[in-house]
N, C-alpha and C positions, 0 to 999 in steps of 0.2 A: 235927745237924739242918740246919745251914747246908749241909752237903754234900748232904743229901737235897733241899733246896730247889733247890740248883744243879742237881742231877741232874734234878729235875722240870722246871725251867725249860728245861734243854737238851732234854729229851724233848718238851716243849710246842713249843719252837722248831723241833725236827726235824719234829714232826707238822705244824706250821704250814707249814714250808717244803715238806714232802712234799705237803700239801694244795694249796698254791699251785702247785707243779710239776704236780700232776695236773690242776688246773683249767686252767692254761695249756696243757697238752698237749691237753686236750679242746677248748679254744677254737681252738687251731691246727688240729686235725683238722677241726673244723666249718668253719673258714675255707677249708681245702683242699677240702672237699666243696662249699662254695658256689662256689669258684673253678672247680672241675671242672664244676659244673652250668652256670655262666655260659659257660664255653668251649664246652660242648656246645650250649647255646642259641644262642650266636653262630654256631657252625658250621651249625646247622639253619637259622638265619635267612639266612646267606650262601647256602646251597644253595637255599633257597626264592627268594631274590632273584635268584640266577643263573638258575634255571628260569623265573622271571617275565620276566627280561630276554631270555632266548632266545625265549620265547613271543611277547613284544612285537616282537622283531626279525623273527620269522617272519611275524607279522601285517603288519608294514610291508613286508617283502619281497613278500608276497602282494599287498598294495595296489599296490606299485610294478609288479609283474608284470602285474596286471590293467590298470593304467593304460597300460603299454607295449603290451599287446595291443589296448586300445581305440584308441590312437594309430595302431597299425599298420592296424587295420581302417578307421579314419577316412581314413588316407592312401590305402589301397587303394580305398576307395569314391570318394574324390575323384579319384584317377587314372582310375578307370573312367568317372566322369561327365565328366571332361575329355576322355577319349578319345571318348566318345559325342558330346560337344559338337563335337569336332574332326571326327567323321564327319558330323554334321549340317551343320557349316560347309562341308565338302567337297561335300555334296549341294546345299547352297544355292548354292555356287559353280558347280556343274554346271548347276543350274537357271538361274542368272544368265547363264551363257554361252549356254544354250539360248535364253533370252529375247533376248540380244543378237544371236544368229543370226537369230531371228525378226524383230527390228527391222531388221537388215541386209537380210533378204529382202524385207521390206515396203518399205524405202527403194529397193532395187533395182527392185522392181515399180513403185513410184511414179515412179522416174526413167524407166523404160522407157515408162510410160504418158505421162509429161510430154513425153518426147522425141517420142513418136508424135503427140501433139497439136501440138507445135512443128513437126513435119514436115508436118502437115496445114494449117499456116498459122495456127494459134492462137498465143497468147502464148508467149514464150520462158520456159523454166523457170528458177527461181532455187533452187538446192539448198542454199545456205548456211544458211538458218534450220533446215532439216530436219537437216542434218549437225551443226549446233551443238546442237540438241535431243538428237540421238542420242548425241553425245559427252558432254554434261552428264549424261544419264541413265546412261550407262555408268560414268562417274566416281562419280556418286552411289551407284550400286549397289555398286561395288567398295568404296568407303569405308564404306558402311553394313555390308557384310559384315565388313570388318576390325574396325569398332567393335563389332559384335555378338559376334564371336569374343573380343575383349578383355573385353567385359562378361560373357560367359558364364564365361570363366576366372576373372575377378575374383570373380564371385558364388560359384562353386564353391570357390575357395580361401578366400574369406572365411567361407563356411559351415563348411568344414573347420577353419579356425582357431577359430571359435566353439565347435565341438564339442570340439576339443582343449582349449581353455580350460576349458570346462564339465567335461570329464573330469578335468583337473588340479585344478580347484577341488573337485570331489567327492572326489577322492583326498585332498586336503589336509584337508577337513572330516572324512572318515572317520579319517584319521590323528590329527587333533586329538581326536576322540571316543575313540579307542583309547588315547591317551597317558594315563599315570597321573597 
């Protein structure tokens, strides 16, 4: 009877060990399935993050490209306005020279008339005040033209700078809104 009990104990021990081995194998297989699922999920998330990063990069490149185009347009517009202001300054210079010729013609006519009066016995002409006035007017006109040209260029460049800043600020704000 003792031999039978020993045999039954060994059978129960063998069944218990077999059951434990089966349970451990099932648990290992379940863990492997969970690990494979986690690896697949991780790969999917990495792919999604990579696509999102590429899309974000493309958005930023587009923003940068648009900003570059705006800057180019701003600079081209400013150059055109500066060229137009230069042409206006050249026309003003031509007008100023025409006015100076007119003043010179007037002074010449006044001198001739004054010399004719002096020859007729009237008072002797003094041309110094008239010459001084003409010279002061000429200098004032030249300096005013120079200052006007400087002011025009400064205004155009300042406006272009403001527009470029606004464009950069808008790009930064758009990038900030686009950022995750």
